[in-house]
C-alpha positions in Angstrom: -79.2 107.1 43.7 -81.9 108.8 41.8 -81.5 111.3 39.0 -84.0 113.7 37.5 -84.5 111.9 34.3 -85.4 108.7 36.2 -87.9 110.4 38.6 -89.6 112.1 35.6 -89.9 108.8 33.8 -91.4 107.0 37.0 -93.8 110.0 37.5 -95.0 109.8 34.0 -96.1 106.2 34.4 -95.3 105.4 30.7 -97.0 108.5 29.4 -94.5 109.8 26.7 -96.0 113.0 26.2 -95.9 113.7 30.2 -92.4 112.9 30.0 -91.5 115.3 27.2 -93.7 118.1 29.1 -91.9 117.6 32.5 -88.4 117.4 30.8 -88.8 120.5 28.8 -90.7 122.5 31.8 -87.8 121.8 33.9 -85.3 122.7 31.1 -87.2 126.0 30.7 -87.1 126.8 34.4 -83.5 126.2 34.5 -82.9 128.2 31.2 -84.8 131.1 32.7 -83.2 131.0 36.0 -79.9 130.9 34.5 -80.5 134.0 32.2 -82.2 136.0 35.0 -79.4 135.1 37.5 -76.8 135.8 34.9 -75.2 132.4 35.9 -74.8 131.3 32.2 -76.3 132.8 29.1 -78.1 130.3 27.0 -76.9 129.6 23.5 -79.1 130.6 20.7 -80.0 126.6 20.0 -80.9 126.3 23.7 -83.2 129.4 23.7 -84.6 128.3 20.4 -85.6 125.0 21.8 -87.2 126.4 24.8 -89.1 129.0 22.8 -90.2 126.5 20.2 -91.5 124.0 23.0 -93.3 126.9 24.9 -95.0 128.2 21.6 -95.5 125.1 19.5 -95.2 122.0 21.5 -96.5 122.5 24.8 -100.0 123.7 23.6 -100.3 120.5 21.4 -99.1 118.1 24.0 -101.8 115.8 24.9 -100.9 115.1 28.3 -101.1 119.2 29.1 -104.2 119.5 27.0 -106.0 116.7 29.1 -104.8 118.1 32.5 -104.6 121.8 31.7 -106.8 122.4 34.8 -104.5 120.9 37.1 -101.2 121.8 35.6 -101.6 125.6 34.6 -102.2 126.7 38.4 -99.2 124.9 39.6 -97.2 126.5 36.6 -98.5 130.1 37.5 -97.8 129.5 41.2 -94.3 128.2 40.5 -93.4 131.3 38.4 -94.7 133.7 41.3 -92.8 131.6 43.8 -89.5 131.9 41.7 -89.9 135.6 41.3 -90.7 136.3 44.9 -87.8 134.2 45.9 -85.2 136.0 43.7 -86.5 139.3 45.1 -86.0 137.7 48.7 -82.4 136.7 47.6 -81.5 140.3 46.8 -82.3 141.7 50.3 -84.3 139.2 52.3 -83.9 138.3 56.0 -82.3 135.0 57.1 -85.7 133.7 57.9 -86.9 134.8 54.4 -84.2 133.1 52.8 -85.2 129.7 54.4 -88.5 130.2 52.6 -86.9 131.4 49.4 -84.7 128.1 49.4 -88.0 126.0 49.0 -90.0 128.5 47.0 -87.5 128.9 44.3 -88.0 125.3 43.3 -91.7 125.2 42.9 -91.6 124.0 39.2 -90.6 120.5 40.7 -94.2 120.3 42.0 -95.2 119.3 38.6 -93.4 116.1 38.8 -95.5 114.7 41.7 -98.6 116.1 40.1 -97.9 114.3 37.0 -97.4 111.2 39.0 -100.9 111.8 40.7 -102.4 112.3 37.4 -101.0 109.1 36.0 -100.9 106.8 38.8 -102.5 108.1 41.9 -101.6 109.5 45.4 -99.5 106.9 46.6 -97.1 107.2 43.9 -97.3 111.0 43.9 -96.3 111.0 47.6 -93.3 108.7 46.8 -92.2 110.9 43.7 -92.7 114.1 45.8 -90.3 112.8 48.5 -87.7 111.6 45.8 -87.7 114.8 43.8 -87.5 117.0 46.8 -84.4 115.0 47.9 -83.0 115.7 44.5 -83.7 119.3 44.3 -82.5 120.2 47.7 -79.5 117.8 47.9 -77.3 120.8 48.6 -79.0 121.9 51.8 -79.4 125.4 53.2 -75.7 125.9 53.8 -74.8 125.1 50.1 -77.8 127.3 49.0 -76.6 130.2 51.1 -72.9 129.8 49.9 -74.1 129.8 46.4 -75.9 133.1 46.9 -72.5 134.5 48.6 -74.3 134.7 52.0 -72.0 132.3 53.8 
């Protein structure tokens, strides 16, 4: 069975800067989500690592610099989708919750995009399927249970 680290490695196609960028962006998304949902408060060291990455390392990351025009819109869209999903989770209809289940994980779209940029569309499509299987392994019932809606 796949794990996120393996899918990131495969998506990066040997580009160490891409691996670091993806791993840290996914880590950032998880930390932000935990903080906002109050699931778990990050330690000072965890928060420091993420802020250092965002302010110091990401702007200097060669992969990110080379592909900024493709990656930045995905990041903006992922943040927008995640915020809307959080709002839906507070008072959305059952149909809206079905959309929120997928919307909240838009950050993982960076992984197949990285595969596309490093290795092309065939690899990107394979990576997209693998990463979605990992991201949504709990299914809609598990998601609703975690929200306290089941």
